[in-house]
Structures are given as structure tokens and as C-alpha cells.
PyMOL CGO cylinders between C-alpha atoms (Angstrom):
from pymol import cmd
from pymol.cgo import CYLINDER

trace = [
    CYLINDER, -0.84, -22.07, -26.54, -1.66, -25.50, -25.89, 0.3, 1, 1, 1, 1, 1, 1,
    CYLINDER, -1.66, -25.50, -25.89, -2.03, -27.39, -22.61, 0.3, 1, 1, 1, 1, 1, 1,
    CYLINDER, -2.03, -27.39, -22.61, 1.22, -29.07, -22.84, 0.3, 1, 1, 1, 1, 1, 1,
    CYLINDER, 1.22, -29.07, -22.84, 2.74, -25.46, -23.62, 0.3, 1, 1, 1, 1, 1, 1,
    CYLINDER, 2.74, -25.46, -23.62, 0.68, -24.58, -20.17, 0.3, 1, 1, 1, 1, 1, 1,
    CYLINDER, 0.68, -24.58, -20.17, 1.94, -27.37, -18.27, 0.3, 1, 1, 1, 1, 1, 1,
    CYLINDER, 1.94, -27.37, -18.27, 5.74, -27.25, -19.44, 0.3, 1, 1, 1, 1, 1, 1,
    CYLINDER, 5.74, -27.25, -19.44, 5.92, -23.35, -18.01, 0.3, 1, 1, 1, 1, 1, 1,
    CYLINDER, 5.92, -23.35, -18.01, 6.98, -23.04, -14.37, 0.3, 1, 1, 1, 1, 1, 1,
    CYLINDER, 6.98, -23.04, -14.37, 4.52, -21.20, -12.08, 0.3, 1, 1, 1, 1, 1, 1,
    CYLINDER, 4.52, -21.20, -12.08, 5.61, -18.83, -9.87, 0.3, 1, 1, 1, 1, 1, 1,
    CYLINDER, 5.61, -18.83, -9.87, 3.53, -18.27, -6.56, 0.3, 1, 1, 1, 1, 1, 1,
    CYLINDER, 3.53, -18.27, -6.56, 4.50, -14.88, -5.37, 0.3, 1, 1, 1, 1, 1, 1,
    CYLINDER, 4.50, -14.88, -5.37, 2.88, -12.82, -2.47, 0.3, 1, 1, 1, 1, 1, 1,
    CYLINDER, 2.88, -12.82, -2.47, 3.50, -9.00, -2.22, 0.3, 1, 1, 1, 1, 1, 1,
    CYLINDER, 3.50, -9.00, -2.22, 2.71, -9.27, 1.71, 0.3, 1, 1, 1, 1, 1, 1,
    CYLINDER, 2.71, -9.27, 1.71, 6.34, -9.80, 2.79, 0.3, 1, 1, 1, 1, 1, 1,
    CYLINDER, 6.34, -9.80, 2.79, 7.58, -7.10, -0.26, 0.3, 1, 1, 1, 1, 1, 1,
    CYLINDER, 7.58, -7.10, -0.26, 5.53, -4.63, 1.21, 0.3, 1, 1, 1, 1, 1, 1,
    CYLINDER, 5.53, -4.63, 1.21, 6.80, -4.94, 4.58, 0.3, 1, 1, 1, 1, 1, 1,
    CYLINDER, 6.80, -4.94, 4.58, 10.94, -4.08, 2.91, 0.3, 1, 1, 1, 1, 1, 1,
    CYLINDER, 10.94, -4.08, 2.91, 9.70, -1.07, 0.83, 0.3, 1, 1, 1, 1, 1, 1,
    CYLINDER, 9.70, -1.07, 0.83, 10.88, 2.05, 2.10, 0.3, 1, 1, 1, 1, 1, 1,
    CYLINDER, 10.88, 2.05, 2.10, 7.94, 4.84, 0.47, 0.3, 1, 1, 1, 1, 1, 1,
    CYLINDER, 7.94, 4.84, 0.47, 9.02, 8.55, -0.20, 0.3, 1, 1, 1, 1, 1, 1,
    CYLINDER, 9.02, 8.55, -0.20, 6.13, 10.76, -0.89, 0.3, 1, 1, 1, 1, 1, 1,
    CYLINDER, 6.13, 10.76, -0.89, 7.36, 12.92, -4.08, 0.3, 1, 1, 1, 1, 1, 1,
    CYLINDER, 7.36, 12.92, -4.08, 6.18, 14.91, -6.93, 0.3, 1, 1, 1, 1, 1, 1,
    CYLINDER, 6.18, 14.91, -6.93, 6.48, 14.05, -10.29, 0.3, 1, 1, 1, 1, 1, 1,
    CYLINDER, 6.48, 14.05, -10.29, 9.56, 16.36, -11.20, 0.3, 1, 1, 1, 1, 1, 1,
    CYLINDER, 9.56, 16.36, -11.20, 11.54, 14.66, -8.45, 0.3, 1, 1, 1, 1, 1, 1,
    CYLINDER, 11.54, 14.66, -8.45, 10.26, 11.28, -9.42, 0.3, 1, 1, 1, 1, 1, 1,
    CYLINDER, 10.26, 11.28, -9.42, 11.70, 11.64, -13.01, 0.3, 1, 1, 1, 1, 1, 1,
    CYLINDER, 11.70, 11.64, -13.01, 15.25, 12.88, -11.61, 0.3, 1, 1, 1, 1, 1, 1,
    CYLINDER, 15.25, 12.88, -11.61, 15.79, 10.07, -9.43, 0.3, 1, 1, 1, 1, 1, 1,
    CYLINDER, 15.79, 10.07, -9.43, 14.66, 7.53, -11.91, 0.3, 1, 1, 1, 1, 1, 1,
    CYLINDER, 14.66, 7.53, -11.91, 17.29, 9.11, -14.20, 0.3, 1, 1, 1, 1, 1, 1,
    CYLINDER, 17.29, 9.11, -14.20, 20.18, 7.60, -12.05, 0.3, 1, 1, 1, 1, 1, 1,
    CYLINDER, 20.18, 7.60, -12.05, 18.30, 5.38, -9.92, 0.3, 1, 1, 1, 1, 1, 1,
    CYLINDER, 18.30, 5.38, -9.92, 21.08, 2.46, -10.21, 0.3, 1, 1, 1, 1, 1, 1,
    CYLINDER, 21.08, 2.46, -10.21, 23.54, 4.90, -9.25, 0.3, 1, 1, 1, 1, 1, 1,
    CYLINDER, 23.54, 4.90, -9.25, 21.36, 5.90, -6.22, 0.3, 1, 1, 1, 1, 1, 1,
    CYLINDER, 21.36, 5.90, -6.22, 21.02, 2.01, -5.30, 0.3, 1, 1, 1, 1, 1, 1,
    CYLINDER, 21.02, 2.01, -5.30, 24.85, 1.95, -5.49, 0.3, 1, 1, 1, 1, 1, 1,
    CYLINDER, 24.85, 1.95, -5.49, 25.33, 5.29, -3.27, 0.3, 1, 1, 1, 1, 1, 1,
    CYLINDER, 25.33, 5.29, -3.27, 22.59, 4.10, -0.37, 0.3, 1, 1, 1, 1, 1, 1,
    CYLINDER, 22.59, 4.10, -0.37, 23.87, 0.70, -0.23, 0.3, 1, 1, 1, 1, 1, 1,
    CYLINDER, 23.87, 0.70, -0.23, 27.44, 2.43, 0.46, 0.3, 1, 1, 1, 1, 1, 1,
    CYLINDER, 27.44, 2.43, 0.46, 26.25, 4.58, 3.20, 0.3, 1, 1, 1, 1, 1, 1,
    CYLINDER, 26.25, 4.58, 3.20, 24.07, 1.54, 5.07, 0.3, 1, 1, 1, 1, 1, 1,
    CYLINDER, 24.07, 1.54, 5.07, 27.50, -0.97, 4.52, 0.3, 1, 1, 1, 1, 1, 1,
    CYLINDER, 27.50, -0.97, 4.52, 29.31, 2.05, 6.12, 0.3, 1, 1, 1, 1, 1, 1,
    CYLINDER, 29.31, 2.05, 6.12, 27.55, 2.13, 9.13, 0.3, 1, 1, 1, 1, 1, 1,
    CYLINDER, 27.55, 2.13, 9.13, 26.96, -1.63, 9.03, 0.3, 1, 1, 1, 1, 1, 1,
    CYLINDER, 26.96, -1.63, 9.03, 23.46, -1.86, 8.44, 0.3, 1, 1, 1, 1, 1, 1,
    CYLINDER, 23.46, -1.86, 8.44, 21.98, -5.36, 7.74, 0.3, 1, 1, 1, 1, 1, 1,
    CYLINDER, 21.98, -5.36, 7.74, 19.74, -3.64, 5.08, 0.3, 1, 1, 1, 1, 1, 1,
    CYLINDER, 19.74, -3.64, 5.08, 20.68, -2.95, 1.56, 0.3, 1, 1, 1, 1, 1, 1,
    CYLINDER, 20.68, -2.95, 1.56, 18.43, -1.24, -1.34, 0.3, 1, 1, 1, 1, 1, 1,
    CYLINDER, 18.43, -1.24, -1.34, 17.67, -4.19, -3.85, 0.3, 1, 1, 1, 1, 1, 1,
    CYLINDER, 17.67, -4.19, -3.85, 16.06, -1.55, -6.52, 0.3, 1, 1, 1, 1, 1, 1,
    CYLINDER, 16.06, -1.55, -6.52, 13.95, 1.81, -6.97, 0.3, 1, 1, 1, 1, 1, 1,
    CYLINDER, 13.95, 1.81, -6.97, 11.01, 2.76, -8.68, 0.3, 1, 1, 1, 1, 1, 1,
    CYLINDER, 11.01, 2.76, -8.68, 7.82, 5.15, -8.67, 0.3, 1, 1, 1, 1, 1, 1,
    CYLINDER, 7.82, 5.15, -8.67, 4.40, 5.52, -9.32, 0.3, 1, 1, 1, 1, 1, 1,
    CYLINDER, 4.40, 5.52, -9.32, 5.05, 9.35, -9.99, 0.3, 1, 1, 1, 1, 1, 1,
    CYLINDER, 5.05, 9.35, -9.99, 3.63, 9.98, -6.18, 0.3, 1, 1, 1, 1, 1, 1,
    CYLINDER, 3.63, 9.98, -6.18, 5.83, 7.96, -4.20, 0.3, 1, 1, 1, 1, 1, 1,
    CYLINDER, 5.83, 7.96, -4.20, 9.23, 6.75, -4.68, 0.3, 1, 1, 1, 1, 1, 1,
    CYLINDER, 9.23, 6.75, -4.68, 9.74, 3.20, -3.38, 0.3, 1, 1, 1, 1, 1, 1,
    CYLINDER, 9.74, 3.20, -3.38, 13.19, 1.84, -2.40, 0.3, 1, 1, 1, 1, 1, 1,
    CYLINDER, 13.19, 1.84, -2.40, 12.88, -2.00, -1.93, 0.3, 1, 1, 1, 1, 1, 1,
    CYLINDER, 12.88, -2.00, -1.93, 14.98, -3.03, 0.63, 0.3, 1, 1, 1, 1, 1, 1,
    CYLINDER, 14.98, -3.03, 0.63, 16.30, -7.04, 1.30, 0.3, 1, 1, 1, 1, 1, 1,
    CYLINDER, 16.30, -7.04, 1.30, 15.62, -6.46, 5.12, 0.3, 1, 1, 1, 1, 1, 1,
    CYLINDER, 15.62, -6.46, 5.12, 12.67, -4.30, 6.59, 0.3, 1, 1, 1, 1, 1, 1,
    CYLINDER, 12.67, -4.30, 6.59, 14.45, -1.14, 7.52, 0.3, 1, 1, 1, 1, 1, 1,
    CYLINDER, 14.45, -1.14, 7.52, 15.13, 0.60, 10.71, 0.3, 1, 1, 1, 1, 1, 1,
    CYLINDER, 15.13, 0.60, 10.71, 14.38, 4.16, 11.80, 0.3, 1, 1, 1, 1, 1, 1,
    CYLINDER, 14.38, 4.16, 11.80, 18.55, 4.57, 11.60, 0.3, 1, 1, 1, 1, 1, 1,
    CYLINDER, 18.55, 4.57, 11.60, 18.32, 3.38, 7.98, 0.3, 1, 1, 1, 1, 1, 1,
    CYLINDER, 18.32, 3.38, 7.98, 15.37, 5.81, 6.78, 0.3, 1, 1, 1, 1, 1, 1,
    CYLINDER, 15.37, 5.81, 6.78, 17.33, 8.52, 8.43, 0.3, 1, 1, 1, 1, 1, 1,
    CYLINDER, 17.33, 8.52, 8.43, 20.46, 7.43, 6.44, 0.3, 1, 1, 1, 1, 1, 1,
    CYLINDER, 20.46, 7.43, 6.44, 18.02, 7.28, 3.09, 0.3, 1, 1, 1, 1, 1, 1,
    CYLINDER, 18.02, 7.28, 3.09, 16.67, 10.78, 4.14, 0.3, 1, 1, 1, 1, 1, 1,
    CYLINDER, 16.67, 10.78, 4.14, 20.33, 12.53, 4.52, 0.3, 1, 1, 1, 1, 1, 1,
    CYLINDER, 20.33, 12.53, 4.52, 21.32, 10.92, 0.95, 0.3, 1, 1, 1, 1, 1, 1,
    CYLINDER, 21.32, 10.92, 0.95, 18.15, 12.30, -0.74, 0.3, 1, 1, 1, 1, 1, 1,
    CYLINDER, 18.15, 12.30, -0.74, 18.83, 15.56, 1.27, 0.3, 1, 1, 1, 1, 1, 1,
    CYLINDER, 18.83, 15.56, 1.27, 22.23, 16.34, -0.27, 0.3, 1, 1, 1, 1, 1, 1,
    CYLINDER, 22.23, 16.34, -0.27, 21.47, 15.48, -3.66, 0.3, 1, 1, 1, 1, 1, 1,
    CYLINDER, 21.47, 15.48, -3.66, 22.02, 18.40, -6.15, 0.3, 1, 1, 1, 1, 1, 1,
    CYLINDER, 22.02, 18.40, -6.15, 19.36, 17.82, -8.74, 0.3, 1, 1, 1, 1, 1, 1,
    CYLINDER, 19.36, 17.82, -8.74, 16.14, 17.39, -6.73, 0.3, 1, 1, 1, 1, 1, 1,
    CYLINDER, 16.14, 17.39, -6.73, 14.23, 19.73, -4.89, 0.3, 1, 1, 1, 1, 1, 1,
    CYLINDER, 14.23, 19.73, -4.89, 14.26, 18.52, -1.14, 0.3, 1, 1, 1, 1, 1, 1,
    CYLINDER, 14.26, 18.52, -1.14, 11.61, 20.95, -0.59, 0.3, 1, 1, 1, 1, 1, 1,
    CYLINDER, 11.61, 20.95, -0.59, 9.02, 18.52, -2.16, 0.3, 1, 1, 1, 1, 1, 1,
    CYLINDER, 9.02, 18.52, -2.16, 10.29, 15.44, -1.09, 0.3, 1, 1, 1, 1, 1, 1,
    CYLINDER, 10.29, 15.44, -1.09, 8.83, 13.90, 2.12, 0.3, 1, 1, 1, 1, 1, 1,
    CYLINDER, 8.83, 13.90, 2.12, 10.40, 12.00, 4.89, 0.3, 1, 1, 1, 1, 1, 1,
    CYLINDER, 10.40, 12.00, 4.89, 10.85, 8.18, 4.19, 0.3, 1, 1, 1, 1, 1, 1,
    CYLINDER, 10.85, 8.18, 4.19, 8.57, 5.95, 5.78, 0.3, 1, 1, 1, 1, 1, 1,
    CYLINDER, 8.57, 5.95, 5.78, 8.05, 1.98, 5.93, 0.3, 1, 1, 1, 1, 1, 1,
    CYLINDER, 8.05, 1.98, 5.93, 5.10, 0.56, 4.26, 0.3, 1, 1, 1, 1, 1, 1,
    CYLINDER, 5.10, 0.56, 4.26, 2.01, -0.17, 6.45, 0.3, 1, 1, 1, 1, 1, 1,
    CYLINDER, 2.01, -0.17, 6.45, -0.14, -3.61, 6.40, 0.3, 1, 1, 1, 1, 1, 1,
    CYLINDER, -0.14, -3.61, 6.40, -3.74, -3.55, 4.93, 0.3, 1, 1, 1, 1, 1, 1,
    CYLINDER, -3.74, -3.55, 4.93, -6.56, -5.19, 6.39, 0.3, 1, 1, 1, 1, 1, 1,
    CYLINDER, -6.56, -5.19, 6.39, -9.19, -6.34, 4.21, 0.3, 1, 1, 1, 1, 1, 1,
    CYLINDER, -9.19, -6.34, 4.21, -12.91, -6.12, 5.36, 0.3, 1, 1, 1, 1, 1, 1,
    CYLINDER, -12.91, -6.12, 5.36, -15.93, -7.57, 3.85, 0.3, 1, 1, 1, 1, 1, 1,
    CYLINDER, -15.93, -7.57, 3.85, -19.70, -6.16, 4.77, 0.3, 1, 1, 1, 1, 1, 1,
    CYLINDER, -19.70, -6.16, 4.77, -22.34, -8.75, 4.34, 0.3, 1, 1, 1, 1, 1, 1,
    CYLINDER, -22.34, -8.75, 4.34, -25.68, -7.93, 3.51, 0.3, 1, 1, 1, 1, 1, 1,
    CYLINDER, -25.68, -7.93, 3.51, -25.56, -4.98, 0.94, 0.3, 1, 1, 1, 1, 1, 1,
    CYLINDER, -25.56, -4.98, 0.94, -28.59, -4.68, -0.92, 0.3, 1, 1, 1, 1, 1, 1,
    CYLINDER, -28.59, -4.68, -0.92, -28.30, -5.58, -4.79, 0.3, 1, 1, 1, 1, 1, 1,
    CYLINDER, -28.30, -5.58, -4.79, -31.57, -3.97, -5.49, 0.3, 1, 1, 1, 1, 1, 1,
    CYLINDER, -31.57, -3.97, -5.49, -33.42, -0.50, -5.10, 0.3, 1, 1, 1, 1, 1, 1,
    CYLINDER, -33.42, -0.50, -5.10, -36.35, -1.71, -2.90, 0.3, 1, 1, 1, 1, 1, 1,
    CYLINDER, -36.35, -1.71, -2.90, -39.46, -2.64, -4.77, 0.3, 1, 1, 1, 1, 1, 1,
    CYLINDER, -39.46, -2.64, -4.77, -37.77, -2.77, -8.18, 0.3, 1, 1, 1, 1, 1, 1,
    CYLINDER, -37.77, -2.77, -8.18, -35.52, -4.37, -10.27, 0.3, 1, 1, 1, 1, 1, 1,
    CYLINDER, -35.52, -4.37, -10.27, -32.81, -1.78, -10.36, 0.3, 1, 1, 1, 1, 1, 1,
    CYLINDER, -32.81, -1.78, -10.36, -30.04, -2.53, -9.20, 0.3, 1, 1, 1, 1, 1, 1,
    CYLINDER, -30.04, -2.53, -9.20, -27.97, -0.41, -6.94, 0.3, 1, 1, 1, 1, 1, 1,
    CYLINDER, -27.97, -0.41, -6.94, -24.44, 0.64, -8.23, 0.3, 1, 1, 1, 1, 1, 1,
    CYLINDER, -24.44, 0.64, -8.23, -21.25, 0.29, -6.54, 0.3, 1, 1, 1, 1, 1, 1,
    CYLINDER, -21.25, 0.29, -6.54, -20.50, 4.01, -6.36, 0.3, 1, 1, 1, 1, 1, 1,
    CYLINDER, -20.50, 4.01, -6.36, -23.74, 4.56, -4.14, 0.3, 1, 1, 1, 1, 1, 1,
    CYLINDER, -23.74, 4.56, -4.14, -23.29, 2.05, -1.93, 0.3, 1, 1, 1, 1, 1, 1,
    CYLINDER, -23.29, 2.05, -1.93, -19.38, 3.15, -1.49, 0.3, 1, 1, 1, 1, 1, 1,
    CYLINDER, -19.38, 3.15, -1.49, -20.90, 6.52, -0.75, 0.3, 1, 1, 1, 1, 1, 1,
    CYLINDER, -20.90, 6.52, -0.75, -23.06, 5.29, 1.79, 0.3, 1, 1, 1, 1, 1, 1,
    CYLINDER, -23.06, 5.29, 1.79, -20.56, 2.77, 3.45, 0.3, 1, 1, 1, 1, 1, 1,
    CYLINDER, -20.56, 2.77, 3.45, -18.30, 6.33, 3.58, 0.3, 1, 1, 1, 1, 1, 1,
    CYLINDER, -18.30, 6.33, 3.58, -20.43, 8.45, 5.33, 0.3, 1, 1, 1, 1, 1, 1,
    CYLINDER, -20.43, 8.45, 5.33, -21.09, 6.22, 8.31, 0.3, 1, 1, 1, 1, 1, 1,
    CYLINDER, -21.09, 6.22, 8.31, -19.46, 7.50, 11.24, 0.3, 1, 1, 1, 1, 1, 1,
    CYLINDER, -19.46, 7.50, 11.24, -18.07, 3.74, 12.04, 0.3, 1, 1, 1, 1, 1, 1,
    CYLINDER, -18.07, 3.74, 12.04, -16.00, 3.86, 8.45, 0.3, 1, 1, 1, 1, 1, 1,
    CYLINDER, -16.00, 3.86, 8.45, -15.12, 7.41, 8.36, 0.3, 1, 1, 1, 1, 1, 1,
    CYLINDER, -15.12, 7.41, 8.36, -11.77, 7.71, 6.92, 0.3, 1, 1, 1, 1, 1, 1,
    CYLINDER, -11.77, 7.71, 6.92, -10.01, 5.34, 8.96, 0.3, 1, 1, 1, 1, 1, 1,
    CYLINDER, -10.01, 5.34, 8.96, -6.20, 5.48, 9.54, 0.3, 1, 1, 1, 1, 1, 1,
    CYLINDER, -6.20, 5.48, 9.54, -4.86, 2.48, 11.68, 0.3, 1, 1, 1, 1, 1, 1,
    CYLINDER, -4.86, 2.48, 11.68, -2.31, 2.27, 13.86, 0.3, 1, 1, 1, 1, 1, 1,
    CYLINDER, -2.31, 2.27, 13.86, 0.70, -1.23, 13.65, 0.3, 1, 1, 1, 1, 1, 1,
    CYLINDER, 0.70, -1.23, 13.65, -1.39, -3.07, 16.22, 0.3, 1, 1, 1, 1, 1, 1,
    CYLINDER, -1.39, -3.07, 16.22, -4.82, -2.49, 13.79, 0.3, 1, 1, 1, 1, 1, 1,
    CYLINDER, -4.82, -2.49, 13.79, -6.94, -1.56, 16.47, 0.3, 1, 1, 1, 1, 1, 1,
    CYLINDER, -6.94, -1.56, 16.47, -9.18, 0.41, 14.65, 0.3, 1, 1, 1, 1, 1, 1,
    CYLINDER, -9.18, 0.41, 14.65, -9.59, -2.05, 12.12, 0.3, 1, 1, 1, 1, 1, 1,
    CYLINDER, -9.59, -2.05, 12.12, -10.05, -4.93, 14.58, 0.3, 1, 1, 1, 1, 1, 1,
    CYLINDER, -10.05, -4.93, 14.58, -13.08, -2.25, 16.33, 0.3, 1, 1, 1, 1, 1, 1,
    CYLINDER, -13.08, -2.25, 16.33, -14.93, -2.40, 12.94, 0.3, 1, 1, 1, 1, 1, 1,
    CYLINDER, -14.93, -2.40, 12.94, -15.42, -6.31, 12.90, 0.3, 1, 1, 1, 1, 1, 1,
    CYLINDER, -15.42, -6.31, 12.90, -18.86, -7.78, 13.78, 0.3, 1, 1, 1, 1, 1, 1,
    CYLINDER, -18.86, -7.78, 13.78, -19.93, -3.76, 13.35, 0.3, 1, 1, 1, 1, 1, 1,
    CYLINDER, -19.93, -3.76, 13.35, -23.58, -3.39, 11.79, 0.3, 1, 1, 1, 1, 1, 1,
    CYLINDER, -23.58, -3.39, 11.79, -24.62, -0.57, 10.34, 0.3, 1, 1, 1, 1, 1, 1,
    CYLINDER, -24.62, -0.57, 10.34, -28.14, 0.10, 7.76, 0.3, 1, 1, 1, 1, 1, 1,
    CYLINDER, -28.14, 0.10, 7.76, -28.35, 0.93, 4.13, 0.3, 1, 1, 1, 1, 1, 1,
    CYLINDER, -28.35, 0.93, 4.13, -31.99, 1.32, 4.12, 0.3, 1, 1, 1, 1, 1, 1,
    CYLINDER, -31.99, 1.32, 4.12, -33.85, -1.34, 5.81, 0.3, 1, 1, 1, 1, 1, 1,
    CYLINDER, -33.85, -1.34, 5.81, -31.04, -3.42, 5.26, 0.3, 1, 1, 1, 1, 1, 1,
    CYLINDER, -31.04, -3.42, 5.26, -28.53, -4.42, 8.37, 0.3, 1, 1, 1, 1, 1, 1,
    CYLINDER, -28.53, -4.42, 8.37, -25.17, -4.68, 7.21, 0.3, 1, 1, 1, 1, 1, 1,
    CYLINDER, -25.17, -4.68, 7.21, -22.09, -6.52, 9.05, 0.3, 1, 1, 1, 1, 1, 1,
    CYLINDER, -22.09, -6.52, 9.05, -18.17, -5.88, 8.44, 0.3, 1, 1, 1, 1, 1, 1,
    CYLINDER, -18.17, -5.88, 8.44, -16.01, -9.00, 8.59, 0.3, 1, 1, 1, 1, 1, 1,
    CYLINDER, -16.01, -9.00, 8.59, -12.29, -9.87, 8.17, 0.3, 1, 1, 1, 1, 1, 1,
    CYLINDER, -12.29, -9.87, 8.17, -11.40, -11.30, 4.78, 0.3, 1, 1, 1, 1, 1, 1,
    CYLINDER, -11.40, -11.30, 4.78, -8.45, -12.73, 3.30, 0.3, 1, 1, 1, 1, 1, 1,
    CYLINDER, -8.45, -12.73, 3.30, -6.37, -10.70, 1.41, 0.3, 1, 1, 1, 1, 1, 1,
    CYLINDER, -6.37, -10.70, 1.41, -7.29, -12.41, -1.93, 0.3, 1, 1, 1, 1, 1, 1,
    CYLINDER, -7.29, -12.41, -1.93, -10.58, -11.61, -1.90, 0.3, 1, 1, 1, 1, 1, 1,
    CYLINDER, -10.58, -11.61, -1.90, -11.56, -7.92, -0.99, 0.3, 1, 1, 1, 1, 1, 1,
    CYLINDER, -11.56, -7.92, -0.99, -15.21, -7.08, -1.50, 0.3, 1, 1, 1, 1, 1, 1,
    CYLINDER, -15.21, -7.08, -1.50, -14.97, -3.33, -1.82, 0.3, 1, 1, 1, 1, 1, 1,
    CYLINDER, -14.97, -3.33, -1.82, -11.81, -1.10, -1.81, 0.3, 1, 1, 1, 1, 1, 1,
    CYLINDER, -11.81, -1.10, -1.81, -12.87, 1.96, 0.16, 0.3, 1, 1, 1, 1, 1, 1,
]
cmd.load_cgo(trace, "trace")
């Protein structure tokens, strides 16, 4: 592709931030995932019919899956009554195993943190430290152990500017832009 072709193509600047908030997530097993995706268009139409019947402002745009979660992308952020309608619809389906489907929930936002002053080399050597080792050390620290957060991000906010040691190095946790996450923990 030459430079002229690159200039002529329109660029799409998309962000997933708003899209994620509009997703209804349903934890699901691969059997049920396949069954739901076989008739995805029908499920979208039926869910929309039920939402319209109760005069909801939401409607389902499309359904997709990653075999662990069924993701229903909505036109707006769903409310609890919308989630209950979707739950009842799925529960009433004959061709899925409802016992292996969890209740629908809204997606949760993600906060990204960066950790400064992580050493690159093993002390007094030229051997680089692998990211797996650093990740294990970070996950084992008492301040970052299995963090789940609330809508207000209160747990994440408590981590910002906290320090901990990796051997003789003092590292600091900072907030970062989601485009540049330093380590996915």
C-alpha cells in the first residue's frame, strides 16, 4: 500500500470505554454459548420485543461470546429491570442449560495503574529480570493481593502513591492512561 492509499482511507477513532458500559455480561459455559450464538439474531429480536413491551429505553444491538461470557451490547446502559427481563428470557429458553448460566450483570470499569522504579536487572549482574518474576512479586504484596473494586474505585484510589519493595528498590504505584498500561495484573 503506498502513501496515497493510506491518506485516502478514512481513519476510525473508536474508544471502547462507552461500549463497555453498554454491555450486559452473562457468565456462561461453552455448550450454552454455542446454543445462544446459533440463534443470536432471534435472541436479539426477542429481547428487544420484551424490553419494548415494558417501555424500556434500552434495546439490544447484538450478541457475541468468548465462550466464557455472553456479551449483549445495548444501545444504552441497562438498568436492573432490563437485566431482570434478560435473565427471565434466558431462563425460559428450552435449548440452554440454565443451571450453568449466571445472572446478567453490567460491565465494570477498569482502572489502570503503573508501577515506577521496578528494577530491570538482578542486583549486581547484567541478567534481566523477567516480567513473570516481577508479576509474582507484585501479586504477593499485601497491598495488591486480589483487588476487586467498587463503582467508586475506592480500593484502586487507596493504591495510588503507595510504595512497596522489590528487594532493595522502592516502587511507587501511580494512575495511568488506559492506552499505556504498564503491567496487566
